[in-house]
C-alpha positions as CSV (number, residue, x, y, z in Angstrom):
1,A,87.2,142.3,48.5
2,W,84.4,143.6,50.8
3,K,81.0,142.1,50.2
4,K,77.7,143.4,51.3
5,L,75.2,140.9,52.4
6,K,71.5,141.3,52.7
7,S,71.3,139.4,55.9
8,L,73.8,142.0,57.5
9,P,72.3,145.4,57.0
10,G,74.9,148.1,57.2
11,L,77.9,145.7,57.3
12,E,80.4,144.4,54.9
13,I,82.3,141.2,55.2
14,A,85.6,140.0,53.6
15,E,87.9,136.9,54.3
16,F,91.6,137.5,54.8
17,E,94.3,135.0,55.9
18,G,92.2,132.8,58.1
19,F,89.9,135.6,59.5
20,W,86.5,136.7,58.6
21,L,86.3,140.5,58.9
22,K,83.2,142.6,59.5
23,R,83.1,146.3,59.4
24,V,80.3,149.1,59.2
25,D,79.6,149.8,55.5
26,P,81.0,153.4,54.9
27,N,78.6,154.0,52.0
28,A,75.4,152.8,53.9
29,N,72.8,155.4,54.9
30,L,72.8,156.6,58.6
31,I,70.2,154.1,59.8
32,R,72.1,151.2,58.2
33,R,75.4,152.3,59.6
34,V,73.9,152.6,63.1
35,W,72.6,149.1,62.5
36,G,75.8,147.9,61.4
37,R,77.5,149.4,64.6
38,L,75.0,147.9,66.8
39,S,75.5,144.5,65.2
40,L,79.2,144.6,65.6
41,E,78.9,145.5,69.3
42,A,76.6,142.9,69.9
43,Q,78.9,140.2,68.3
44,E,81.8,141.4,70.4
45,Q,79.9,141.2,73.6
46,A,78.6,137.8,72.8
47,L,82.1,136.3,71.8
48,K,83.4,137.9,75.1
49,R,80.7,136.1,77.1
50,L,81.3,132.8,75.3
51,G,84.9,132.7,76.0
52,D,86.5,129.4,74.8
53,L,83.2,128.4,73.2
54,G,83.3,131.3,70.6
55,A,85.9,131.9,67.8
56,E,89.1,133.8,68.5
57,Y,88.3,137.4,67.8
58,A,89.8,140.9,67.9
59,I,88.4,144.4,67.3
60,K,90.8,146.7,65.1
61,E,90.2,149.9,63.5
62,G,86.3,149.3,63.9
63,M,86.5,145.9,62.4
64,L,85.5,142.7,64.0
65,M,88.1,140.1,63.1
66,T,87.0,136.5,63.7
67,R,89.3,133.6,63.1
68,S,87.8,131.0,60.9
69,V,86.4,128.0,62.6
70,G,87.0,125.8,59.5
71,T,84.1,123.7,58.1
72,V,80.6,125.1,59.1
73,M,78.4,122.6,60.7
74,G,75.4,123.2,58.4
75,I,71.6,123.2,59.0
76,G,71.3,119.4,58.9
77,N,73.1,119.0,62.4
78,L,70.4,120.3,64.7
79,N,70.5,116.9,66.6
80,S,74.2,116.5,66.7
81,K,75.9,116.3,70.2
82,T,78.3,119.0,69.3
83,F,75.6,121.5,68.2
84,L,73.5,120.6,71.4
85,K,76.4,120.9,73.6
86,S,77.5,124.2,72.2
87,Y,73.8,125.6,72.2
88,V,73.3,124.8,75.9
89,K,76.6,125.9,77.2
90,G,76.4,129.0,74.9
91,S,72.9,129.9,76.2
92,F,74.0,129.7,79.8
93,R,77.2,131.8,79.2
94,M,75.2,134.5,77.2
95,K,72.5,134.4,79.9
96,T,69.7,134.2,77.1
97,L,68.0,132.0,74.8
98,F,67.4,135.0,72.4
99,H,70.7,134.6,70.3
100,D,72.0,133.3,67.0
101,I,73.7,130.0,68.1
102,R,72.6,127.6,65.4
103,P,74.4,125.1,63.1
104,G,75.2,127.5,60.4
105,N,77.1,129.7,62.9
106,L,79.1,126.9,64.4
107,G,82.1,125.1,63.1
108,I,82.2,121.3,63.2
109,N,84.6,121.7,66.0
110,G,81.8,123.4,68.1
111,H,83.3,126.9,68.0
112,I,80.6,129.6,67.6
113,F,81.6,132.5,65.4
114,D,78.4,134.6,65.0
115,P,76.4,134.1,68.1
116,A,74.5,137.5,68.6
117,I,71.2,139.1,67.5
118,D,71.7,142.9,67.5
119,S,69.2,145.3,69.0
120,V,67.5,146.2,65.9
121,W,66.3,142.5,65.2
122,K,65.4,142.4,68.9
123,T,63.3,145.6,68.6
124,I,61.5,144.2,65.6
125,V,60.6,140.9,67.5
126,W,60.4,142.2,71.1
127,G,59.5,145.9,70.9
128,T,59.9,148.9,73.1
129,P,63.0,147.9,75.4
130,Y,65.3,147.4,72.6
131,A,63.8,150.3,70.6
132,L,65.0,152.7,73.2
133,R,68.6,151.7,72.9
134,V,68.4,151.9,69.1
135,S,66.9,155.4,69.4
136,D,69.7,156.5,71.7
137,E,72.2,155.1,69.3
138,I,70.7,157.1,66.4
139,L,70.7,160.3,68.5
140,D,74.4,159.7,69.6
141,M,75.2,159.9,65.7
142,F,74.0,163.5,65.6
143,V,74.7,164.9,69.1
144,D,77.8,164.3,71.3
145,P,76.2,163.6,74.7
146,Y,79.0,165.1,76.6
147,T,79.5,168.4,74.8
148,Q,75.9,168.7,73.2
149,Q,77.6,169.7,69.9
150,N,76.8,168.2,66.6
151,D,79.1,165.4,65.6
152,S,80.9,166.6,62.4
153,K,82.5,163.2,61.8
154,N,79.3,161.9,60.2
């Protein structure tokens, strides 16, 4: 069964046969659907950059499917060698320190399953550079940039 999480605006999450599934909440309002789509895109890009440090994943039918990493490390492990190694290597691969690599998003095996912070949160924290990306995404929901016609799918 799909669950809405307050920490994931515009997304729903479910567990199925060893995978965690995330999708845009079809019942969310427009802003939350855009936020959800940005979040999924950010996670996909981050997992791609992480390579073998990240959990195995796939995108199918608009869903991000991430293989379970097993037992989650948990917040009490900020000083563990596994966390520190994953944090440093992950930061280099993602080319930023502004990410969501933390013990709650790592398995005890060091695999990272939820590494990214989406553009909306970055806008809230960092301002204008990310706001421009978010506003472009919102506009794209209304107008097809190639034909300049209204998008009747939404």
